[in-house]
N, C-alpha and C positions, 0 to 999 in steps of 0.2 A: 584180467588182462584181455581175455578173449572178448568179453562184452565191450570193453573200451574200443577194441579194434573194429568191432562190428559197428559201433556207433559212429566211429570216424568214417568208415567206408560208406555208410548210408548218407551222411551229410555231404560227402564228396560227390556221390551219385546225384543227389538233389541239386547241388551247385552246377554240375555238368549239364543236368537236364534243363536248367534255366538258360544256360548259355546256348545250348542247342536250339531251344525254343525261340530265343531272341534272334539267333542267326537265321532260322527258318522264316521267321516273320519278316526279317530284313530282305531275304532273297525273294520271298513271295511278293512283298510289296513292290520291289523293283520290277518283278516280272509283270505284275498287274499294270503298273505305270507304263512300262514298255509296250505292253499289249495295247493299252489305250492310245498311246502315241502313234503306234503303227496303224490302228484303225482310223485315227484322225487324219494321218497322212494319206492313207488310201482314199478317204472321203474327199479330201481336197483335190487329190490327183485325179480322181474320177468325176470331180465337179458335183459330188452328191450334196455338198453343203451350200451350193449357190442358191441365193434367194431369187426366185424368178421375178419378184416385184409385181406391180400391178399398174393399171392405168387409172389415174385419178378420175373420179366421177365427173369432175368439172373440166375434163380435157377439152371437150367441144367448146366450152365457154372460153377457155384460154386461146383456142385457135381463132375464135371470132375477135378476141381482143387484139391478137397479133395482126389480124387483117385490118382492123380499124386503125392500128398504129401507122400503117402505111398512108392511110388517108390523112391522119393527123400531121404526119411529116410534111405532106404537101401544103397543109394550111400553115404550119410553122414557117415554111420557107417563103410564104407570101406575106410581106409586111402589112399589106392592106387588110388582110384577113386576121392577123394576129390579135389586134385589139378586140375584134369581135369574138375571137376564141377566148380571150381573157374574160370578157363579159359573160360568155356562156359558162365558163368555169365557176364564176361567182354565183351565177344563177343555180347551177347544179348543187353547189355547196349549201346555198340557202334552202333549196328544196329538200336536200338531205336533212337539213337541220330541223325541219318540221317533224320528221319521223325519228331521227336519231341525233339529237342535239349535241351529245357528248362527242361523237365521232366528227360531226360537222365543225365543232369548235376547234378541234385539233388540226383538221385540214385547213380551215380558214386562217388560223394563226400562222401556219407554215406558208400559205400562199401570200398572205399580206407581207411577210418578211422577204420572200424570195421572188414572187411572181413566176415561179417555175411551173409553167403550164404543163410541160411534158410529165413531170413526176406526179403532179396533182391529179392529172387524168388517170394515171395508173393507181393512185391511192383510191380514187372513186371507183375504178374497176374492181379493186379488191373488196370494197364495200358491197358492190352489186352482186357478188357471189351469194351473199346472204339476203339479197333483196329480189330474187328472181320472180317471186310472186307479188311483188309490190307494184301493182298495175298503175297506181296513182303517180308514183315517182317517175316511172318510165314514160308515161303519157305526157306529164308536164314537161319533161326534158325534151322529148322528141317534138312536141308541139312548138317549142321555142327555138330549137336548134337552127332552123333555116333563117329565122328572124335575126339571130345574133351573127350568124356567119356570112350571110349573103345580102343583107339589106345594106345599101350604100348610105353612109352617113355623110351628109354634106355640111353639117354644122360644125362649129368650133369644138375642139377636143375638150375644152373646159367650159362649164356653164358660167363661171365667173370670168368675165372678159378681161378684167384688169390683170389676172394671173397669167394671161396668154401673151402679154406684151413683152418685148425684149428686156425692159428695165426690171421686170419682176425678179428674175434670177439674181440680178445684181443686188437688189434691195434685200432679198432673202439672205444672201451671203453676208451683207453688211450688218443686218440685224442679228444674225447668228453670232457674230463676234461679240455682241453685247449681252448675250443671254445670261451670263453669270452675274453681270452687274444688275440686270433687271431682276434676276432671282434674289439677289441680296436685298434690293429695295423692297421686293414683294414680302420677304420674310420680316423685314424691319417694320413695315407699315401694316401688314395684314391684307394688302390689296393683291388680288390674284394677278400673277404675271401675265396672263393672257389678255386681260383688259388693258394693262399697261402697254403691251405690244400692239393692241388694236388701235389705240389713239396714236401711237408712234407710226404705225403703218399708214393710217389715214393722213397724217401730217406729211409724211415723206412722199407718198404718192401725189399729194397736192403740189409738190414742188417739181415733179418730173417735167411737166409741160412748160413750166416757166423758166426752167434752167437747162434747156436742151444742150447748149454749147458747153456749159460746165459739166454736164453729165458725160459728154463724149470725151472731154479733155482729161478730167481727173476723177470724177465720181465712179464711173464704170471701171477704169483701169485699176483703181485702188480699192474698189468695192467698199466704199465708205459712205456713211450717212451724211446728209446735208444739214449743216448747222446754220441757223438764221441769226442775224445780228441787228436787224432793223426793227420793224414794228413787233414782230414775234421773235422769240429768242430760242436758241438751242435746237436740238434735234426733235423736240416734242412741241415746239411752237408756243412756249409759255410767254404771255405778254407781261410787260413790266408791272402794270397795275394788278394783274392777276396774281403775280408772284407776291406782291406786297399784301394782297388780301389773304393769301394762304398763310403768310407769316403772322398776320394779325389774328386770324381765326384760331391759330394754335394757342394764343395767349388769352383770348377773350372768353372767360368762363360763361358769360351770358349769351354768347353767340350760338345760334342754332347749328353752326358748323363746328363747334368745339368738340375735340376728340378725347380730351382727358389729359391729366397731368403727365402721363408717360410719353406724350407726344410734344409737350411744350417746348423742349429744348433741341428738337431735331434740326432746326434751322438757325441756331444761334450763330451770330457772326463772330469772327476772330479778330476783326479790325474795327477801327472807329469810322470806317468809310463804307457803310452798308450798301449804298447805291453802286459803288464800283465793285465791291465784293460780290454782290448779287449778280451783276452782269457777267463777271468773270466766271463765277460758278456755273451758271446756266449755259453759257456759250463756249465753255471749254471743249475744244475739239479732240483733245487727247483722252479725256475722262468725262463720260456722260452721266456720272453718278447723280449729280445734283439736278440735272435735267429730268431724270427719271424720278428722283425723290420728290421734286415739286409736283410733277404730274400725278404721282401716286397719292400724295397728300391732298391734291385737288379732288381727285376721284373719291378718296375716303371722306372728305368733308361734305361733298355733295351727297354721297350715299347716306351719311349720318343725318343730314338735314331731312332727306326724304323718309328715312326710317322713323325719325321722330314724329313725322307727320302721318305715319301709318302706311307708308308705301314701300314695298320691297322691290328694289331694282336688280336683284341678284341675277335673274334670267333676262334682263333687258339691256344688253350691251349697247344696242342702238340708241336707247334713251340716255344712258350714261355718257356715251361718246358725244351725243348732241349737247348735253348739258356742259360737258367739258369744253366744247367748242364755243358755245354762246356765253359762257361765264356765269359767275355767281349771281349777278344782278338779274339775269333772266331765268334763274332756277326757282320756279314756283311749283311746289308739290301739288299734284292734282291727280285724279283717277284716270285721266285720259291724255297723258303727255304725247306730244307729237315728235316724230323723227324728222331731223333736218340739220340745220347748221350751214356752214359755208358751202357754196357750190363748187365742186371740184371738176375741172375739165381734164379728161384723160384721152388725149388724141381725138377730140371731137365728141366724146361720149361723156355726158354729165352725170355726176353722182353728188349726193349730199354727204357731208362729213359723217353723219350718223349712219347712213346706208352703207357706205364703204367700210366703216369699222365693223358693222354688223355682218356683212358678207365675209370679210376676212375672219372674224371671230368664229363663225360657224362653218367656214370652208374646210377646216381640218388642216390647213396649211400650217406648217411648223408646230404641230401639236406635240411632237416629240420634245421640243424645247420649251414650249409654253402650253402645258396640258390644261385641260378643262377642269374646273373645280369639281370635287366630288360632292354628290348630293348628301346632305345629312340624313341620318337614319330616320329621324322623325318625319322628314319630308317624304321619303320613300314610303313609309308606313301610311302616311296620309293619302297617298295616291292609290293604295291597294283597294 
């Protein structure tokens, strides 16, 4: 009995010891945390934890940038200097591209989309932090700065004079309305939409001078294309005999213009009056689908003829437009084709059909709607 009592008391003491130990740990823990909080509070109160910070090693550079910003603001407010400033920015980006093409591409992409001179100048300033020792860049930019900003330009804003006349904005708006139809025809025939738009532009510009009164009364207000109904038809100026030749070439397997069986039925008639149907198709003022389809097939057939003779006109829109204008009978494949076609008078300035189509094609105008064809990989490899 005595031994049992002793055993019981020892276990009780051990249990109490653990409880006391845990209680002490709890109290000491709170005491330590409390002490730490007090120290932290005192540190904050006495501002012992404040980070004094530091002056960036590029501070002087930033001050110079701020100073030049005031000069830029003066230029921004002067409309006569703004275009020069844009040109200077383009030059700076191109110069940067020689040394750091990846950064230059990013900035150029932004500038092309926005023409935000102010932001791009700061983007270039940010690049220059890491180009302090790049003497070539700074010299090239400083040498050209006065030329871009202070040289008075007395010439036209655009090298392509036809794009500076008042009718051009109307024509662009009208053609833009048809870009989906032209794109549909392009995909159906395999003819690039840009060359279709090139012969369309040349034909429409040709009509500007001859239809001044009509332009003022309804073409400009409605922003619509001019459709012909006499010697040439529709918005693309397809002649009656040319349209018939296009139809015949689709079916004649022995013709040098034959495109293949998949093209044979693109122009099948739905009535037994082909002459009337042909005229109504091409001259339809509400839907220009067939006008573009005939034009695209004409271009495709001419291109096929020349390729069969060993001549590739892929990069010769001026020749393709000339052939389109002079017709099948004058299309004779040869190594030295000449640019020409009808003479077009634009407010006293003369162009040939081929030249006008060529200038538009490579002007970059409406390239967002009618992009340039991508070069094939084998062609790119051959030029390396």
